[in-house]
N, C-alpha and C positions, 0 to 999 in steps of 0.2 A: 270608140276603136281609135286605134293610132293612125297618123297620118301615114298614107302610103309612099314610101321611100323605095327606090330600086334596090336590089340586091348590090352589095359591094363586089369588088373583084373576087372571083374564084365562087361567087355563088354565096356567099355568107351574108345573113342578114343583120341588121343592127340589133342588139339584145334590147332595146326599149320597144322593138316590134313584137316581142314575145307578150301575148295577152297576160293581163293581170291574173286570171285564174290558172294559167299555166305555170307563171313565175311563182305564185303562192304554194304550188305543188312541189317545187323544187327542193326546199328546205335546204338552204346553203349552210355550210360549216362555217365556224366562227372564223373570218378573214378571207372567205372564200368570195370571189368577185367573177361575174360572167365576163370571158374575153371574147368569145366568137359564139356565133349560132348559125346554123344550116337548116335551111328547109328541107324535110324529107316528105316522103308520101303522106304520112299521117300527123306529121308534127314538125319538131325541132331537134336537131342533135346539137346540144349545148356544151361547150367546151368553156369551163372555169380555169382557174389557175390551179386546181387540184385534181380534175376529173373530167370526163365526157359522160354526159347524162342524155338519155332519149326521152323527151317529153312527148307523149302522143295523145291524139284527141280521140276519145272513145264515143263515135256517135251512137246514139240510141234512138229507137223509133217513136217511143211515146214520152219520153223524159228528156229534160234538157241534158245536152251532151256535156260529158265532163272531161277534164284533163287528167291524164295518168302518167307516172314516172314510170319509165322502163328501165331496162338496166343502166346501172353505174359503173364506169371502167376507171378505176382511180390510177394515178399516173405511177404509183409506187409498185404496182405489179402488172401495168399495162404492157403487153407486148407491143411491136411495131404495126402500126396499122397497114393494111393492106387494100389494094384495088382489086375487086372481084367483077368479071364480067364487064369491064369499063364502065359499070353503072353504079357499083356499090362500093361502100367502104365497110371493110370489115375490121371490128374491134375485138380483141380478145386477151384474156387473162395471160400473163407472161411465166406461168409455171408449168411444169410437165403434167399431163393428164387432164389439162384444162378442157371442160365441155362449155363452159360459159363464154359465149361468142355472140355478137350480132352484127347483121348486115343492113347498111342504111342506105338507101338510094338519096344520092344529093347530086347536085348540077355538074360539079366539077370535082370527081372523087380524087383525082392526082393531087390537086391544090390542097384540098381538105386533109389528105393524109400527110402532105408535105408540114402544113401547119400544125396538125396534132403531133407530129414527130417533133418538131422545134419546140412545142410547148411540154414534151414529156420530160426532157431533161431539167428545165427549170421546176416542173411540178414535182419530180423525184426530190430535186435538193431541197423544196420547201417542205416535202413530207419528212425528210431526215431531220430537218431543224425543228419540226414539231415534235417529232419524237424524242429528240435530244431533250427538248423543253421540258416535256412531259417525265422523261426519266430522271432529270434534276429535280422536279417538283416531287416526285415520288420518293426520293432519295432523303429529300428536305423533311418530308412528312413522316418518314419513319422514326421509331424511338431510336435513340442513340444506344449503340451497342456498349456493354459494360466493359471497363477497362479489363486487359489482359489479366489473368491470374485470379479474378472476382468470382465469387460464387453466387450463383443466382438459384433461388429456389422459388419454384412456383408451386403453388397448392391450391386446391379448388375444396372449397368447403360447401357441402350442400346442407341446407338447414330447413327442417319442416316445422308445422305448427303442431303444438300439443293438442290433442283431442279435448282435453278438459278444460284447460286455462288460456290456451291460444298464444302461450310463450313460444319463441323460437328455440328451438334445440337443434343440435346436430344429429344427422341421421344416425350415426353410430351409438349414441347415447342409448341405455337401456331404460333409464327413468328420466323424467322431466325435472330439470334443476329448479323449477319454480314451485311445483306442487307435488312432485314425487310420483306423479301418475306414470304407469309404464307405457313404453314406446310401442306401438302396434305396427 
């Protein structure tokens, strides 16, 4: 177990206070790092440089309790966080008709909303940079287009085996070119 440290200002906990079992469930993306985390009723609300994720502890009666990953809210489409009932932080997707939202009980919801809002702009910029790199890589991997005025002929030839000698012949051939057997 980790050494006991008091929560930081705003109720945030230290990222190394997340149990290893919970951290292994997080599946961080390439280049993703935990920035802040806050205790919730059943686990942690974890903010990385790219998203907010809820990790919760699923208690079970007869077997060992396990950690689960709850909803993930990616900064590229995260709406501004809200304080609800002075106890909860509400995170939701930023597009119309969204039903994906989550409320998390935290110690200081106003401070948590403020920190997430500040991280959102940098996170969106990082997602845009990732998207641009991915598009450049895709363009690099695409086959070069033919020069203007060039004629490109694409033809697919289906071949089948002759029932008598096993030679490959085109499907449209009436007779095998090797043994002369009819194509059935």
